[in-house]
C-alpha positions as CSV (number, residue, x, y, z in Angstrom):
1,X,-3.9,9.9,48.6
2,X,-4.4,13.5,47.4
3,X,-6.9,15.8,48.9
4,X,-10.4,16.0,47.5
5,X,-11.0,19.6,46.6
6,X,-14.2,21.5,45.9
7,X,-14.1,24.7,43.9
8,X,-17.0,27.1,44.6
9,X,-17.6,30.1,42.3
10,X,-19.9,32.8,43.6
11,X,-21.7,35.7,42.0
12,X,-24.5,38.0,43.1
13,X,-27.4,39.9,41.6
14,X,-28.6,43.0,43.4
15,X,-26.9,45.4,45.9
16,X,-27.0,46.6,49.4
17,X,-28.5,49.9,48.5
18,X,-32.1,51.1,49.3
19,X,-35.1,49.1,48.2
20,X,-36.2,49.6,44.6
21,X,-39.4,48.1,43.1
22,X,-37.4,47.4,40.0
23,X,-34.8,45.4,41.9
24,X,-36.5,43.7,44.9
25,X,-34.2,40.7,45.2
26,X,-30.7,39.9,46.3
27,X,-29.5,36.6,45.0
28,X,-26.2,34.8,45.6
29,X,-25.4,31.8,43.3
30,X,-22.7,29.3,44.3
31,X,-21.5,27.0,41.5
32,X,-19.5,24.0,42.8
33,X,-17.1,21.8,40.9
34,X,-15.2,18.7,42.2
35,X,-11.7,19.2,41.0
36,X,-11.3,15.5,40.5
37,X,-13.6,15.9,37.4
38,X,-11.7,17.2,34.4
39,X,-13.7,19.8,32.4
40,X,-10.8,20.8,30.1
41,X,-12.6,19.2,27.1
42,X,-15.8,21.1,27.9
43,X,-13.9,24.4,28.1
44,X,-12.1,23.7,24.8
45,X,-15.5,23.0,23.0
46,X,-16.9,26.2,24.5
47,X,-14.0,28.2,23.3
48,X,-14.2,26.7,19.8
49,X,-18.0,27.5,19.8
50,X,-17.1,31.2,20.7
51,X,-14.7,31.4,17.9
52,X,-17.2,29.9,15.5
53,X,-19.6,32.7,16.5
54,X,-16.9,35.3,15.7
55,X,-15.8,36.0,19.3
56,X,-12.4,35.5,20.9
57,X,-12.1,32.3,22.8
58,X,-11.4,34.2,25.9
59,X,-14.6,36.3,25.6
60,X,-16.2,37.1,29.0
61,X,-20.0,36.6,28.8
62,X,-22.0,38.9,31.1
63,X,-25.6,37.5,31.0
64,X,-27.7,40.4,32.3
65,X,-26.3,43.0,30.0
66,X,-26.5,40.6,27.1
67,X,-30.2,40.0,27.6
68,X,-30.9,43.7,28.1
69,X,-28.7,44.8,25.2
70,X,-26.5,47.0,27.4
71,X,-22.8,47.9,27.6
72,X,-20.7,46.0,25.0
73,X,-23.8,44.3,23.6
74,X,-25.6,47.6,22.8
75,X,-25.0,47.2,19.0
76,X,-25.4,43.4,18.8
77,X,-28.5,42.0,17.0
78,X,-31.0,39.9,18.9
79,X,-29.9,36.7,17.1
80,X,-26.2,37.4,17.8
81,X,-27.0,37.8,21.5
82,X,-29.1,34.7,21.6
83,X,-26.4,32.6,20.1
84,X,-23.8,33.9,22.6
85,X,-26.3,33.2,25.5
86,X,-27.0,29.7,24.2
87,X,-23.3,28.9,23.9
88,X,-22.8,29.7,27.5
89,X,-26.0,27.9,28.5
90,X,-25.1,24.7,26.7
91,X,-21.6,24.8,28.1
92,X,-23.1,24.9,31.6
93,X,-25.8,22.3,30.9
94,X,-23.2,19.7,29.9
95,X,-20.8,20.3,32.8
96,X,-20.7,18.0,35.8
97,X,-21.3,20.8,38.3
98,X,-23.8,21.6,41.0
99,X,-25.1,24.9,42.3
100,X,-27.1,26.4,45.2
101,X,-28.8,29.8,45.3
102,X,-29.6,32.0,48.3
103,X,-32.5,34.3,47.5
104,X,-33.5,37.3,49.7
105,X,-36.4,39.6,49.0
106,X,-35.9,43.2,49.9
107,X,-38.7,45.4,51.2
108,X,-39.2,49.1,51.9
109,X,-38.1,48.7,55.5
110,X,-34.9,46.7,54.6
111,X,-31.8,48.6,55.6
112,X,-28.2,47.4,55.3
113,X,-28.1,45.7,58.7
114,X,-31.4,43.8,58.0
115,X,-30.2,42.8,54.5
116,X,-26.9,41.6,55.8
117,X,-28.6,39.5,58.4
118,X,-31.0,38.0,55.9
119,X,-28.4,37.3,53.2
120,X,-26.1,35.6,55.8
121,X,-29.0,33.5,57.0
122,X,-30.1,32.4,53.5
123,X,-26.5,31.5,52.5
124,X,-26.0,29.6,55.8
125,X,-29.3,27.7,55.1
126,X,-28.2,26.6,51.7
127,X,-25.0,25.2,53.1
128,X,-26.7,23.4,56.1
129,X,-29.2,21.8,53.7
130,X,-26.3,20.0,51.9
131,X,-23.8,19.9,54.8
132,X,-22.8,16.3,54.0
133,X,-21.9,17.3,50.5
134,X,-19.7,20.1,51.6
135,X,-18.1,18.0,54.3
136,X,-17.2,15.3,51.9
137,X,-14.3,17.4,50.6
138,X,-11.0,17.9,52.3
139,X,-10.6,21.5,51.1
140,X,-13.0,24.1,49.7
141,X,-11.7,27.0,47.6
142,X,-14.1,30.0,47.3
143,X,-13.7,32.1,44.2
144,X,-15.3,35.6,44.3
145,X,-14.3,38.8,42.6
146,X,-14.9,40.9,45.8
147,X,-17.3,43.0,43.8
148,X,-19.3,43.9,46.9
149,X,-17.4,44.3,50.2
150,X,-20.6,43.6,52.1
151,X,-20.9,40.2,50.5
152,X,-17.2,39.5,50.9
153,X,-17.6,39.9,54.7
154,X,-20.7,37.7,54.7
155,X,-19.0,34.9,52.7
156,X,-15.9,34.9,54.9
157,X,-18.0,34.8,58.1
158,X,-20.6,32.2,57.0
159,X,-18.2,29.7,55.3
160,X,-15.6,29.9,58.1
161,X,-18.3,29.3,60.7
162,X,-19.9,26.3,59.1
163,X,-17.0,24.6,57.3
164,X,-13.3,23.8,57.9
165,X,-10.4,24.0,55.5
166,X,-11.8,26.9,53.5
167,X,-9.7,29.1,51.4
168,X,-10.7,32.3,49.6
169,X,-9.3,33.6,46.3
170,X,-10.1,36.8,44.5
171,X,-10.7,36.2,40.9
172,X,-11.7,37.9,37.6
173,X,-14.7,36.6,35.6
174,X,-12.4,36.9,32.6
175,X,-10.1,34.1,33.9
176,X,-12.7,31.5,34.9
177,X,-15.5,30.1,32.8
178,X,-17.3,28.7,35.8
179,X,-17.5,32.3,37.3
180,X,-19.4,33.2,34.1
181,X,-21.7,30.2,34.7
182,X,-22.4,31.5,38.2
183,X,-23.3,34.8,36.7
184,X,-25.7,33.2,34.3
185,X,-27.3,31.1,37.0
186,X,-27.8,34.1,39.1
187,X,-29.7,35.7,36.1
188,X,-31.7,32.6,35.4
189,X,-32.8,32.3,39.1
190,X,-33.7,36.0,39.2
191,X,-35.8,35.6,36.0
192,X,-37.5,32.5,37.5
193,X,-38.7,34.8,40.4
194,X,-39.8,37.4,37.9
195,X,-41.6,34.7,35.9
196,X,-43.5,33.6,39.0
197,X,-44.8,37.1,39.5
198,X,-45.4,37.7,35.7
199,X,-43.0,40.6,35.8
200,X,-40.7,40.0,32.8
201,X,-39.4,43.3,31.4
202,X,-39.9,44.1,27.7
203,X,-36.3,43.1,26.9
204,X,-36.7,39.8,28.8
205,X,-39.9,38.9,27.0
206,X,-38.3,39.8,23.6
207,X,-35.2,37.7,24.4
208,X,-37.0,34.5,25.6
209,X,-40.2,34.8,23.7
210,X,-42.4,34.3,26.7
211,X,-42.3,33.0,30.3
212,X,-43.4,29.5,29.3
213,X,-40.5,29.1,26.9
214,X,-38.0,30.5,29.4
215,X,-39.1,28.0,32.1
216,X,-39.2,25.0,29.7
217,X,-36.0,25.7,27.8
218,X,-33.8,27.3,30.3
219,X,-34.9,27.2,33.9
220,X,-36.0,23.6,34.2
221,X,-32.8,22.2,32.4
222,X,-30.4,24.3,34.7
223,X,-32.5,23.5,37.8
224,X,-31.4,19.8,37.4
225,X,-28.0,20.9,38.6
226,X,-29.3,22.5,41.8
227,X,-28.3,20.7,45.0
228,X,-31.4,19.5,46.9
């Protein structure tokens, strides 16, 4: 009998720099996929959808800049950006995947030592809450792009402490659609926190219409995939 393997794709929102009122949260999303479940058909449909929208099938979708009309999306019209976002969202919604999200709120007295401790604790808590799920797999492969060395160290420490048979692989978002899903979920979870405090930016309000629409059409559907 072959090993039962779980893939875990990790992305973050925020940084280990000083507190800023415009970026008070540090969020880590972990998207998990049981490798026994074939998602090749889902990927093919998503790639065909990208082509129909006029993009290459290997386009990398970066959700935050897409919403804010930044970077490569600076010259894209609103409707073009919405169609691209919805393509990724519907791809994720139809996948047989799960996710967890560790959320840490920074404050004015948060330094790198305190933030490291808080982030480590929150990630550990999300794993412990679903420890039977994690332990049901013979091998766990962690995919992260090593974008932040502080988070790389935290992930290595926490996962190796709580779980056995863990393997880490450095990846590029370009090569894995599920990494792009992790990026999107990070953004959606951050927006949910901002929605609760009624602090959507102008670009976020324009993109989603209003907080009610965001919660109904995006947050609630994706929340169904969150491990309880």
